[in-house]
C-alpha positions in Angstrom: 0.0 0.0 0.0 1.4 3.4 -0.9 1.5 6.3 1.5 -1.2 8.1 -0.4 -3.6 5.1 -0.4 -3.0 4.7 3.3 -3.8 8.3 3.9 -7.0 7.9 1.9 -8.0 4.6 3.6 -7.4 5.7 7.2 -9.1 9.1 7.2 -8.9 11.0 10.4 -6.5 9.3 12.9 -6.3 10.1 16.6 -3.2 9.0 18.6 -4.4 8.1 22.1 -1.8 8.5 24.9 -1.4 9.5 28.5 -4.3 8.4 30.7 -4.1 7.7 34.4 -2.0 4.6 34.7 1.4 4.2 36.4 2.9 4.1 32.9 1.5 7.6 32.0 4.9 9.2 31.4 6.1 6.4 29.1 2.8 6.6 27.2 3.2 10.4 26.7 6.7 9.7 25.2 5.3 7.0 22.9 2.4 9.0 21.9 4.5 12.1 21.0 6.8 9.9 18.9 3.9 8.2 17.0 2.1 11.5 16.5 5.1 13.2 15.0 5.8 10.2 12.8 2.2 10.2 11.3 2.5 13.9 10.7 5.7 13.4 8.8 3.9 10.8 6.7 1.1 13.2 5.8 -1.6 11.4 7.7 -4.5 13.6 9.0 -3.8 13.1 12.6 -4.2 14.6 16.0 -3.1 13.6 19.5 -5.4 13.2 22.5 -4.6 12.6 26.2 -7.5 10.5 27.5 -7.0 12.0 30.9 -8.1 15.4 29.5 -11.7 14.6 28.6 -12.3 10.9 28.6 -14.3 9.2 25.8 -16.5 12.2 25.3 -13.5 14.2 24.3 -12.4 11.5 21.9 -15.8 11.3 20.3 -15.8 15.0 19.7 -12.7 14.6 17.6 -14.7 12.2 15.3 -11.8 9.8 14.5 -12.0 7.3 11.7 -9.3 5.3 13.4 -7.3 5.3 16.7 -3.7 4.5 17.2 -3.4 3.3 20.8 -0.2 4.5 22.5 -1.5 4.0 26.0 0.4 1.6 28.2 -0.9 -0.1 31.3 -4.4 -0.2 32.9 -7.1 1.8 31.1 -5.3 1.6 27.8 -3.7 -1.8 27.4 -6.0 -4.0 29.4 -9.1 -4.4 27.2 -11.2 -1.6 28.7 -10.3 1.0 26.1 -10.5 -1.6 23.3 -14.1 -2.5 24.5 -15.1 1.1 24.5 -13.7 1.7 21.0 -15.6 -1.3 19.7 -18.9 0.0 21.3 -18.2 3.3 19.5 -17.4 1.6 16.2 -13.9 3.0 15.9 -11.2 0.7 14.5 -8.0 0.7 16.5 -4.5 -0.6 16.4 -3.3 -3.7 18.3 -5.1 -6.6 19.9 -8.8 -6.9 20.7 -10.6 -7.0 24.1 -9.8 -10.5 25.2 -6.1 -10.6 24.2 -5.5 -7.2 25.7 -7.1 -8.2 29.0 -5.2 -11.5 29.1 -1.9 -9.9 28.1 -2.2 -7.4 31.0 -2.8 -10.2 33.5 0.6 -12.0 33.9 -0.8 -14.9 35.9 -3.7 -15.7 33.6 -1.4 -15.4 30.6 0.8 -18.0 32.2 -2.2 -20.3 32.9 -3.1 -20.2 29.2 0.4 -21.0 28.2 0.7 -23.8 30.7 -2.6 -25.3 29.4 -1.1 -25.4 25.9 2.2 -26.8 27.1 4.2 -23.7 26.4 7.2 -23.2 28.8 6.8 -20.4 31.4 8.4 -20.2 34.9 6.3 -21.5 37.8 4.6 -18.8 39.9 2.2 -18.4 42.8 -0.1 -15.6 43.9 1.0 -13.8 47.1 -1.1 -12.4 49.9 -0.5 -10.6 53.2 -0.9 -13.9 55.1 1.2 -16.0 52.7 3.4 -18.8 54.0 6.7 -17.0 53.0 8.9 -20.0 53.8 6.8 -22.3 51.7 6.9 -19.9 48.8 10.7 -19.8 49.0 10.9 -23.6 49.2 8.6 -24.1 46.2 10.1 -21.5 43.9 13.7 -21.4 45.2 15.8 -18.4 45.7 16.4 -16.0 44.1 12.9 -15.4 42.8 11.0 -12.5 41.1 8.1 -10.6 42.7 5.8 -8.8 40.3 2.5 -6.8 40.3 0.1 -9.0 38.2 -1.4 -6.1 36.2 1.5 -3.7 35.7 4.1 -3.0 33.0 7.4 -1.3 32.5 8.8 -3.4 35.3 7.1 -1.1 37.8 7.1 -2.7 41.3 9.2 -5.7 40.2 12.0 -7.0 42.5 14.5 -9.8 42.5 14.8 -11.2 46.0 17.2 -13.7 47.6 15.8 -14.1 51.1 12.6 -14.6 53.0 12.9 -11.1 54.5 13.4 -9.5 51.1 10.4 -11.4 49.7 8.1 -9.9 52.3 9.4 -6.4 51.6 9.1 -7.0 47.8 5.5 -8.1 48.3 4.6 -4.8 50.0 6.5 -2.8 47.4 4.6 -4.6 44.5 1.3 -4.2 46.4 1.7 -0.4 46.1 1.1 -0.9 42.3 -1.5 -3.7 42.3 -3.9 -5.6 44.6 -2.6 -8.8 43.0 1.0 -9.7 43.4 2.8 -12.8 42.2 6.1 -14.6 42.8 7.9 -16.3 40.0 10.8 -18.7 39.7 13.9 -16.9 38.6 15.5 -17.9 35.4 19.2 -17.3 35.3 20.4 -16.4 31.8 20.2 -14.0 29.0 16.9 -12.1 28.2 15.4 -11.9 24.8 12.5 -10.0 23.3 10.7 -10.8 20.1 8.5 -8.2 18.3 5.6 -9.3 16.1 4.2 -7.1 13.3 1.2 -8.4 11.4 2.3 -11.8 10.0 6.0 -10.9 10.5 8.3 -12.0 13.3 11.0 -9.3 13.6 14.6 -10.1 14.6 15.0 -11.0 18.3 17.0 -8.7 20.6 19.2 -9.9 23.4 19.1 -7.4 26.2 22.2 -6.9 28.4 22.1 -4.8 31.5 25.2 -4.1 33.6 23.2 -4.5 36.8 21.7 -7.7 35.6 18.1 -6.4 36.0 16.2 -4.9 33.2 14.2 -2.5 35.4 12.5 0.8 34.7 15.7 2.8 34.7 17.5 0.4 32.4 14.5 0.5 30.0 13.9 4.3 29.8 16.7 6.2 31.4 20.1 4.5 31.4 22.4 4.6 28.4 24.3 1.6 29.6 21.8 -1.0 28.6 23.0 -2.9 25.5 20.7 -4.3 22.8 22.3 -7.0 20.7 21.1 -7.1 17.1 21.7 -9.7 15.8 21.1 -11.4 19.1 23.9 -14.0 18.8 21.7 -17.1 18.4 22.3 -19.7 15.7 19.8 -19.6 12.9 18.0 -22.7 14.1 17.8 -21.3 17.7 16.5 -18.0 16.4 13.8 -19.8 14.4 12.9 -21.8 17.5 12.6 -18.6 19.6 10.5 -16.9 16.9 8.1 -19.8 16.6 7.7 -20.0 20.4 6.8 -16.3 20.6 4.4 -16.6 17.6 2.6 -19.4 19.4 2.6 -17.5 22.7 1.1 -14.4 21.1 -1.5 -16.4 19.2 -2.4 -18.3 22.4 -3.9 -15.2 24.0 -5.5 -14.1 20.7 -2.9 -11.3 20.0 -3.1 -9.5 16.7 -1.7 -6.5 14.9 1.5 -6.1 16.7 3.1 -6.9 20.1 6.1 -8.1 21.9 7.0 -11.3 23.8 9.7 -11.4 26.5 11.7 -14.5 27.1 14.5 -15.9 29.3 17.0 -18.6 28.3 18.4 -20.9 31.0 21.8 -22.6 31.4 20.4 -25.7 29.5 19.5 -23.4 26.5 15.7 -23.7 27.2 13.5 -20.7 26.5 11.0 -19.6 29.1 8.1 -17.2 28.3 7.7 -14.3 30.7 5.0 -12.0 29.4 3.3 -10.4 26.5 3.1 -6.7 25.7 0.1 -5.8 23.5 0.9 -2.1 23.3 4.7 -2.0 23.5 6.6 1.2 24.0 7.5 3.5 21.1 10.1 5.7 22.7 13.7 6.2 21.6 14.7 3.5 24.1 12.0 1.0 23.0 12.6 -2.4 21.6 10.1 -2.8 18.8 11.5 0.2 16.8 15.0 -1.2 17.2 14.0 -4.6 16.0 12.0 -3.1 13.1 15.0 -1.0 12.0 17.1 -4.1 11.8 14.5 -5.6 9.6 14.5 -2.6 7.3 11.7 -0.5 8.7 12.6 3.0 9.8 10.4 4.5 12.5 7.9 6.1 10.2 7.5 3.0 8.1 7.0 1.0 11.3 4.2 3.4 12.5 2.5 3.3 9.1 2.7 -0.5 9.1 1.0 -0.7 12.5 -1.6 1.8 11.4 -2.3 -0.3 8.3 -3.1 -3.3 10.5 -6.4 -1.6 11.3 -7.4 -2.1 7.7 -6.7 -5.8 7.9 -8.9 -6.2 11.1 -11.1 -3.1 11.1 -13.5 -4.4 13.8 -16.2 -2.0 12.5 -19.8 -2.4 13.5 
């Protein structure tokens, strides 16, 4: 599809960003980058912070399509997707079910486990948890995560019972549901999916050993290895695993799957991102660039997926 035909087919586009989630600041950066890109491509586009006027303000803009650049709850968890479907407005990314599942780390794991896909064992924590039993079951170190949060907010690696209790309370500041997960020692990979394409995997290397919020969005010390260093057969295996993992929750349009590899060279699925970041530190744009898509071409390709699956009433 040419740029001119894309402009004609898409009509008025609104880039949705901001909102009220804990990932608001990242969303503002992603939204600004996507908005500027679509403007460079000549698309009739405007930006809208959903925190400013809610759905009524969006309706007043009368969009023909919406590019979702909202991360976290209220933007990535199926609620916005459901509202847009009720309004009859096509949007980028996964639908209601996949968005809701992808935002719930524990239920995503349950779907993967039911299909025999490898993912580290985990348990849900509570104030009255048997902390010693959790440590015995999952081993130390282990990971503590808010179930419904992204951008590694509230995540901790712990190596003692005392640290586990403290990490639970830290994660509980971000979410009422908190999980502990078996720690996989080894390199971290991320695989981006774009329509029917699997983009080149990235191996993420962090000097601290923990790919946290600062490493993702602030630090310039994080290294992104492209090519990732896997043999061709291993890269194909990783790509196929991530395609299956994304399809398992009903993902479509575009997304990203995060994976760890252990000392026995086994891949372990961690989580799905149905609205990945689009900042200058983000992984999908880096992988797309290695595949030959500059940022503007990537944004146009994501927007074009709304024509493949318009979801119109």
